[in-house]
KOLTIFI-428364 format. One record per residue (C-alpha): chain; x, y, z. Coordinates in pm, 1 decimal. Layout:
N
A,X,Y,Z
...
//
This chain:
194
A,17958.1,1173.1,-1931.0
A,17751.8,908.0,-1711.0
A,17351.8,873.2,-1701.6
A,17308.7,1059.9,-1357.6
A,17547.9,1334.5,-1471.6
A,17421.0,1430.6,-1780.5
A,17315.9,1788.4,-1820.4
A,16943.4,1836.6,-1954.9
A,16834.9,2145.9,-2134.1
A,16602.7,2414.5,-2005.5
A,16537.5,2725.3,-2172.1
A,16852.4,2706.6,-2397.0
A,17084.3,2653.3,-2121.2
A,17197.5,2287.9,-1975.8
A,17117.4,2231.5,-1614.7
A,17127.4,1912.7,-1404.4
A,16810.9,1846.5,-1175.5
A,17007.5,1715.7,-905.3
A,16733.5,1743.0,-605.3
A,16375.5,1656.7,-609.3
A,16153.5,1951.9,-573.9
A,15904.0,1784.5,-354.3
A,16129.0,1628.5,-106.8
A,16476.4,1688.8,-183.1
A,16592.3,1373.8,-212.4
A,16875.2,1325.5,-461.2
A,16752.6,1249.4,-821.5
A,16836.4,961.6,-1035.3
A,16874.5,991.5,-1405.0
A,16679.9,698.0,-1555.4
A,16399.3,569.0,-1775.3
A,16076.1,563.7,-1559.7
A,15875.9,223.2,-1658.0
A,15646.7,285.7,-1983.0
A,15849.5,590.8,-2076.8
A,16123.7,571.1,-2363.9
A,16353.3,911.2,-2244.9
A,16587.3,942.5,-1956.5
A,16464.7,1173.8,-1704.6
A,16517.7,1278.8,-1328.7
A,16338.0,1054.5,-1107.6
A,16309.1,1068.8,-743.6
A,16368.3,720.3,-570.6
A,16235.0,819.5,-246.7
A,15899.7,983.0,-344.1
A,15881.9,881.4,-694.0
A,15836.4,1245.2,-849.3
A,15924.5,1225.2,-1222.1
A,16086.7,1581.9,-1342.6
A,15966.7,1653.6,-1688.9
A,16151.0,1880.8,-1897.9
A,15921.2,1987.3,-2187.4
A,15985.0,2269.1,-2454.7
A,15930.9,2619.6,-2356.0
A,15629.1,2775.8,-2566.0
A,15717.9,3174.7,-2680.1
A,15417.0,3370.0,-2781.3
A,15416.5,3701.1,-2923.4
A,15328.5,3951.7,-3204.0
A,15393.0,4178.3,-3521.4
A,15243.9,4486.9,-3372.5
A,15125.8,4708.8,-3708.1
A,15068.3,5066.1,-3745.4
A,14975.5,5142.1,-4092.7
A,15301.0,5057.2,-4267.3
A,15524.3,5053.6,-3958.9
A,15589.9,4799.0,-3718.0
A,15661.7,4827.5,-3333.0
A,16000.0,4655.6,-3194.2
A,16129.7,4697.1,-2838.7
A,16515.1,4740.0,-2742.3
A,16557.0,4484.2,-2501.5
A,16636.2,4593.6,-2135.8
A,16715.5,4242.1,-2042.2
A,16940.8,3975.6,-2098.9
A,16980.9,3791.8,-2287.3
A,17065.0,4008.5,-2575.5
A,16997.9,4317.4,-2384.3
A,17022.2,4624.9,-2592.0
A,16897.5,4435.7,-2923.0
A,16596.9,4499.3,-3102.5
A,16296.6,4234.4,-3105.9
A,15913.6,4168.8,-3130.8
A,15757.1,4192.3,-2822.2
A,15741.9,3813.2,-2693.3
A,15788.4,3583.0,-2447.9
A,15728.4,3260.4,-2240.0
A,15367.7,3177.4,-2205.3
A,15237.6,3156.0,-1855.9
A,15060.4,2840.7,-1699.2
A,14684.1,2894.8,-1693.8
A,14703.7,3131.8,-2009.1
A,14586.7,3056.6,-2403.0
A,14843.6,3174.9,-2672.5
A,14652.5,3442.1,-2762.8
A,14609.5,3594.2,-2387.2
A,14999.0,3502.6,-2360.8
A,15080.0,3718.2,-2674.5
A,14865.8,4037.6,-2539.7
A,15024.3,4014.8,-2204.6
A,15378.4,3980.4,-2348.8
A,15310.3,4289.2,-2567.7
A,15168.4,4523.5,-2270.7
A,15463.9,4420.6,-2061.7
A,15726.4,4499.1,-2314.7
A,15578.6,4801.8,-2486.9
A,15337.2,4989.2,-2230.9
A,15048.5,4928.2,-2512.0
A,14789.1,4717.6,-2620.7
A,14696.4,4529.4,-2984.7
A,14423.4,4369.4,-3117.0
A,14531.6,4019.6,-3249.1
A,14476.1,3948.2,-3611.4
A,14586.2,3592.0,-3691.2
A,14860.9,3345.2,-3645.0
A,15122.1,3400.8,-3853.6
A,15426.1,3181.6,-3812.2
A,15528.9,2928.4,-3570.8
A,15898.0,2805.5,-3536.4
A,16063.9,2493.3,-3409.6
A,16377.8,2582.2,-3234.3
A,16483.3,2253.2,-3115.6
A,16857.2,2322.6,-2995.9
A,16693.3,2579.4,-2744.7
A,16399.5,2351.4,-2670.8
A,16162.9,2630.6,-2770.3
A,15872.0,2679.1,-2989.4
A,15789.7,3051.3,-3086.9
A,15418.9,3149.6,-3245.7
A,15392.4,3486.1,-3360.2
A,15068.5,3647.7,-3430.9
A,14998.0,3963.3,-3658.4
A,14826.3,4208.4,-3441.3
A,14728.3,4600.6,-3480.3
A,14816.9,4843.0,-3241.2
A,14511.9,5020.9,-3049.0
A,14715.2,5327.9,-3044.6
A,15058.2,5485.3,-3018.5
A,15078.1,5553.2,-2644.2
A,15375.3,5278.9,-2641.8
A,15670.2,5356.3,-2400.9
A,15952.9,5198.1,-2278.7
A,15918.7,4922.4,-1964.9
A,16103.6,4723.3,-1720.9
A,16189.9,4490.8,-2008.8
A,16260.9,4751.0,-2296.9
A,16486.4,5028.6,-2302.5
A,16303.6,5190.9,-2635.6
A,15983.1,5118.1,-2829.0
A,15985.2,5261.0,-3137.8
A,15784.6,5221.7,-3467.5
A,15996.8,5128.2,-3778.8
A,15926.0,5111.5,-4151.6
A,16065.9,4816.3,-4371.5
A,16359.9,5009.9,-4477.0
A,16433.2,5173.4,-4101.0
A,16464.0,4814.2,-3986.7
A,16785.3,4768.8,-3776.5
A,16859.4,4436.5,-3928.4
A,17191.8,4417.4,-3763.1
A,17103.6,4486.9,-3436.0
A,16822.4,4225.1,-3422.2
A,16808.8,4001.1,-3084.4
A,16736.6,3698.6,-3241.9
A,16743.3,3468.0,-3567.2
A,16383.9,3375.4,-3519.2
A,16317.2,3769.5,-3515.7
A,16491.4,3854.2,-3811.8
A,16343.8,3516.3,-4003.9
A,16004.2,3648.8,-3875.9
A,16062.9,3993.2,-4033.6
A,16207.6,3879.0,-4353.8
A,15912.5,3654.8,-4394.4
A,15640.3,3925.0,-4279.9
A,15788.1,4190.3,-4535.4
A,15775.6,3931.8,-4820.8
A,15428.3,3838.7,-4754.9
A,15327.7,4189.7,-4736.4
A,15463.7,4296.6,-5077.1
A,15239.9,4015.8,-5187.6
A,14951.7,4131.9,-5012.7
A,14865.4,3791.9,-4847.3
A,14970.8,3631.2,-4537.1
A,14957.5,3289.3,-4481.8
A,15025.5,3098.0,-4164.0
A,15343.1,2898.1,-4171.6
A,15548.5,2626.6,-3952.4
A,15911.8,2656.9,-3998.1
A,16260.0,2543.8,-3801.3
A,16512.8,2756.6,-3683.4
A,16865.7,2535.7,-3691.9
A,17159.6,2613.3,-3463.3
A,17369.9,2866.9,-3673.0
A,17093.2,3015.1,-3860.3
//
């Protein structure tokens, strides 16, 4: 591939930025002055289209010895189980995003306890930040994003039906920490093929 047709990764998928979102001119892919990375640059209006990692925020909702999981009703991985989490919106703190995503996916509210884990997922340009949280009540229910919402004990977690490696690693770490009765914040990485 030459420089002008090289794909860029956005939310885990290759994507060419071909036209300027400001003036619709054909973009050039080059290194802008004062930068060290090739980027889509508009030769007409000078707009530079920066593509940066997406921040995913969510939580591990606790209810006694159980945690709340959602069965995804949307792609990717529709039908698989996950923790409530999603992309942070502009104008939100990570805490606000985690609370909003939990309500959108479970129909209920939580109190955030503390940050639990942050994962770098470089191969899909994402950063996951997950909090421990306590459910305010058990009035959760399916939503447009979740076909089922259920409480699980550790032994009942549907391990073979989890949507993403980051969810499996988060839950494994959570249950290990819980047996020690101590939770500590960690930063880690999910590598392709994990």
